[in-house]
C-alpha positions in Angstrom: -61.5 222.6 214.3 -58.8 223.2 216.9 -61.1 224.9 219.4 -63.6 222.0 219.4 -60.8 219.5 219.6 -59.3 221.1 222.6 -62.7 221.2 224.3 -63.0 217.4 223.7 -59.4 216.9 225.0 -60.3 218.6 228.3 -63.4 216.4 228.7 -61.5 213.2 228.0 -58.5 214.0 230.2 -56.0 215.1 227.5 -53.8 217.9 228.8 -53.8 220.9 226.5 -52.7 224.5 226.9 -55.2 227.3 227.8 -56.5 229.2 224.8 -58.9 231.9 223.6 -61.0 231.7 220.5 -61.1 235.0 218.8 -64.1 235.4 216.5 -64.6 238.0 213.8 -66.9 240.0 216.2 -64.2 240.0 218.9 -61.7 241.8 216.8 -63.6 245.1 217.1 -63.1 244.9 220.9 -59.9 245.5 222.9 -58.1 242.4 221.7 -55.2 242.8 224.1 -57.5 242.9 227.1 -59.6 240.0 225.8 -56.4 237.8 225.6 -54.7 239.1 228.7 -57.8 238.3 230.9 -57.3 234.6 230.1 -53.6 234.2 229.1 -50.1 235.6 229.7 -47.5 236.3 227.1 -45.9 234.8 225.1 -48.7 233.2 223.1 -49.0 231.5 219.7 -51.6 232.6 217.2 -53.0 230.3 214.5 -56.1 229.9 212.3 -58.7 227.6 213.9 -59.0 225.3 210.9 -55.6 225.2 209.1 -52.7 222.8 209.2 -49.0 222.8 208.4 -48.5 225.9 210.6 -50.2 228.1 207.9 -50.8 231.5 209.5 -48.9 230.7 212.6 -47.2 233.4 214.7 -45.3 233.6 218.0 -46.1 236.7 219.9 -43.9 237.9 222.8 -45.3 241.4 223.3 -48.9 242.6 223.3 -48.1 245.2 220.6 -47.7 242.4 218.1 -51.0 240.6 218.9 -53.4 242.4 216.6 -51.2 242.0 213.5 -50.7 238.3 214.2 -54.5 237.8 214.7 -55.2 239.6 211.4 -52.7 237.4 209.5 -54.3 234.3 210.9 -57.8 235.6 210.2 -56.9 235.9 206.5 -57.0 232.1 206.5 -59.9 231.5 208.8 -62.4 233.9 210.5 -61.9 232.2 213.8 -58.4 232.4 215.4 -56.8 230.5 218.2 -54.6 232.4 220.7 -52.9 229.8 222.9 -50.5 230.0 225.8 -47.0 229.2 224.7 -45.6 226.1 226.4 -41.8 226.5 226.6 -39.9 223.2 226.2 -39.4 220.4 223.7 -41.5 219.6 220.7 -42.5 216.0 220.2 -44.9 214.0 218.1 -46.5 210.6 218.5 -47.7 208.7 215.5 -50.5 206.3 216.0 -50.9 203.2 213.8 -54.0 201.0 214.3 -54.6 202.5 217.7 -51.0 201.9 219.0 -48.3 204.5 219.5 -45.2 204.3 217.4 -41.8 205.5 218.7 -41.7 209.1 219.6 -40.0 211.7 217.4 -38.5 214.9 218.7 -38.5 217.9 216.4 -35.6 220.4 216.7 -36.0 223.4 214.4 -32.9 225.2 213.3 -33.0 228.8 214.6 -36.6 229.3 215.3 -40.0 227.7 215.5 -41.4 224.7 213.7 -43.3 226.8 211.2 -44.3 226.1 207.6 -40.8 226.8 206.2 -39.0 224.6 208.7 -41.5 221.8 208.2 -41.1 221.6 204.4 -37.5 222.7 203.8 -35.0 219.9 203.9 -32.3 220.6 206.5 -34.3 223.3 208.3 -35.1 221.0 211.2 -33.5 218.0 212.9 -35.4 215.0 214.0 -34.5 212.4 216.7 -36.3 209.1 216.2 -36.8 207.5 218.6 -36.7 210.6 220.9 -34.3 210.5 223.8 -36.6 210.6 226.8 -36.8 209.0 230.2 -39.3 206.2 230.4 -42.0 207.9 232.5 -42.5 211.0 230.3 -42.3 208.8 227.2 -45.0 206.6 228.6 -47.2 209.6 229.5 -46.8 211.0 226.0 -47.8 207.7 224.4 -50.8 207.4 226.8 -52.0 210.9 226.1 -51.5 210.5 222.3 -53.7 207.3 222.2 -56.3 209.0 224.4 -56.4 212.1 222.1 -56.6 209.8 219.0 -59.5 207.9 220.6 -61.3 211.0 221.9 -61.5 212.3 218.3 -62.6 208.9 216.9 -59.7 208.6 214.6 -59.1 205.6 212.5 -56.1 203.7 211.0 -53.4 206.3 211.6 -52.9 209.8 212.8 -50.2 212.0 214.4 -50.5 213.7 217.7 -48.3 216.8 218.4 -47.1 217.9 221.8 -45.0 220.3 223.8 -43.2 218.9 226.8 -42.5 221.5 229.5 -39.5 221.8 231.9 -41.4 219.5 234.4 -41.9 216.9 231.7 -45.6 217.6 231.5 -47.1 217.0 228.0 -49.4 219.4 226.4 -51.3 218.3 223.4 -51.2 220.8 220.5 -53.4 219.0 218.0 -54.2 215.7 216.3 -53.3 215.5 212.6 -56.0 213.2 211.2 -54.4 213.0 207.8 -50.7 213.5 208.4 -48.2 213.8 205.5 -46.5 210.9 203.9 -43.5 212.5 202.2 -39.8 211.8 202.7 -39.8 214.6 205.3 -43.0 213.4 207.0 -43.0 212.3 210.6 -45.3 209.2 210.4 -42.9 207.3 208.0 -40.0 208.4 210.2 -41.7 207.0 213.4 -42.5 203.8 211.5 -38.9 203.4 210.4 -37.8 203.7 214.0 -40.2 200.8 214.8 -38.7 198.7 211.9 -41.6 199.3 209.6 -40.6 200.1 206.0 -42.6 202.7 204.0 -44.2 200.1 201.7 -45.3 198.1 204.7 -46.7 201.2 206.4 -48.8 202.1 203.4 -50.0 198.5 203.1 -51.1 198.3 206.7 -53.1 201.5 206.4 -54.7 200.2 203.2 -55.5 196.9 204.8 -57.2 198.5 207.8 -59.3 200.7 205.6 -60.1 197.8 203.3 -61.1 195.7 206.3 -63.8 198.2 207.2 -65.2 198.0 203.7 -65.3 194.2 203.9 -62.5 193.7 201.4 -58.7 193.5 201.3 -56.8 195.6 198.9 -55.0 193.7 196.2 -51.3 193.2 196.9 
């Protein structure tokens, strides 16, 4: 639930972009006015409860807002309309409560949408990300804070936009991030010198430890 997560972020001191939650009942009202009272264009539109950028749209003009909301609403009755933060896209993987090296995501010719996430060669990744120490430290700090605010366990991935002033804005926490060859958690782990098998073993050991047993090697 992106809306509730963002509410918790604000309480716990995690910086996140302003947004409007558009419910089914709101769509009968003047949608443009509802959004423009709180936000300024451009905005991003996405379902409140989906992942992998399913139903995602980038809207630069108010004339495209209604269609984007309707598309997102086909996946979830509640839709997030969020201020677009221009800048760099970065992600911080968390393993056992500690931040792994940052990864920068550079989509080829567009936004980091579903196609660019799951098509080999559609995006470039820099791991570890090339950042000055202070913004890198702030990203790690905010990522761990977001992870703890949502009571995550074992591992997660926290996605950010970094604006022109190097201010990080948390987009969301992925509580069960992908573990494929294109996935970002294994990529961050490799940058930390952790091989894939070791990464999986660590996650299993942490989960097994909570259950009072250690998984068989």
